[in-house]
C-alpha positions as CSV (number, residue, x, y, z in Angstrom):
1,M,80.2,-160.2,-41.0
2,F,76.5,-159.8,-41.0
3,D,74.3,-158.6,-43.8
4,S,72.3,-155.4,-43.6
5,N,69.4,-157.0,-45.5
6,E,69.2,-159.8,-42.9
7,I,68.8,-157.2,-40.1
8,K,66.1,-155.5,-42.1
9,R,64.3,-158.8,-42.7
10,L,64.4,-159.7,-39.0
11,I,63.0,-156.4,-38.0
12,E,60.2,-156.5,-40.5
13,A,59.3,-160.1,-39.5
14,E,58.6,-158.9,-35.9
15,L,57.2,-155.4,-36.3
16,P,54.7,-153.9,-38.7
17,C,57.0,-151.4,-40.5
18,E,56.3,-148.6,-42.9
19,F,60.0,-148.1,-43.7
20,V,63.2,-149.8,-42.7
21,L,66.7,-148.7,-43.8
22,V,69.8,-150.5,-42.5
23,E,73.3,-149.6,-43.5
24,S,76.8,-150.8,-42.6
25,I,80.3,-150.0,-43.7
26,D,82.0,-153.0,-42.1
27,G,79.4,-155.8,-41.5
28,T,79.5,-155.4,-37.7
29,H,78.5,-151.8,-37.0
30,F,75.1,-150.8,-38.4
31,S,72.9,-147.7,-38.5
32,S,69.2,-147.9,-39.1
33,I,65.9,-146.0,-39.5
34,V,62.8,-147.8,-38.5
35,V,59.2,-146.4,-38.9
36,S,56.4,-148.4,-37.2
37,A,52.9,-147.7,-35.9
38,A,53.9,-150.1,-33.1
39,F,56.0,-147.3,-31.7
40,E,52.9,-145.1,-31.0
41,G,52.8,-144.1,-27.3
42,L,56.1,-145.7,-26.4
43,S,59.2,-144.1,-25.1
44,R,62.3,-144.1,-27.3
45,I,63.8,-146.7,-25.0
46,H,60.8,-149.0,-25.4
47,Q,60.9,-148.5,-29.2
48,H,64.5,-149.6,-29.3
49,Q,63.8,-152.6,-27.0
50,Q,61.3,-153.8,-29.5
51,I,64.0,-153.8,-32.2
52,Y,66.6,-155.5,-29.9
53,A,64.0,-158.2,-29.2
54,A,63.5,-158.8,-32.9
55,L,67.2,-159.2,-33.3
56,G,67.6,-161.4,-30.3
57,A,71.0,-163.0,-29.5
58,R,72.5,-161.5,-32.6
59,M,72.9,-158.2,-30.7
60,G,76.3,-158.1,-29.2
61,N,77.4,-161.1,-31.2
62,E,77.1,-160.9,-35.0
63,I,75.8,-157.3,-34.6
64,H,78.4,-155.5,-32.6
65,A,76.7,-152.1,-32.7
66,L,73.4,-150.8,-34.0
67,Q,72.6,-147.1,-34.1
68,L,68.8,-146.6,-34.2
69,Q,66.6,-143.9,-35.3
70,T,62.9,-144.8,-34.6
71,Y,59.8,-142.9,-35.7
72,T,56.1,-143.3,-35.6
73,P,54.4,-142.7,-39.0
74,G,53.4,-139.2,-37.9
75,Q,56.9,-138.3,-36.8
76,W,58.3,-139.8,-40.0
77,A,56.2,-137.5,-42.1
78,G,58.2,-134.5,-40.8
79,A,61.6,-136.2,-40.4
80,R,61.7,-137.7,-43.8
81,G,62.2,-134.4,-45.6
82,E,64.9,-133.3,-43.1
83,L,66.8,-136.6,-43.8
84,G,66.4,-136.3,-47.5
85,L,64.6,-139.6,-47.9
């Protein structure tokens, strides 16, 4: 099993983040929301690749699955209310 807080720490260590939320119900399948100015101008695929790079070899090993929602700070301003956060 892997800890949600460790995933959060790894992401924040590699990316300048305004907000990171990582949750899991079983310690191998995770869902996350990551808000970073580093995502400005990048496609969703490239945003996700930045997160996968931060997690390195843990992806597919300790972390079996990671559902990602990525936002720029501007996008987050609108989405936050919709998500109730």
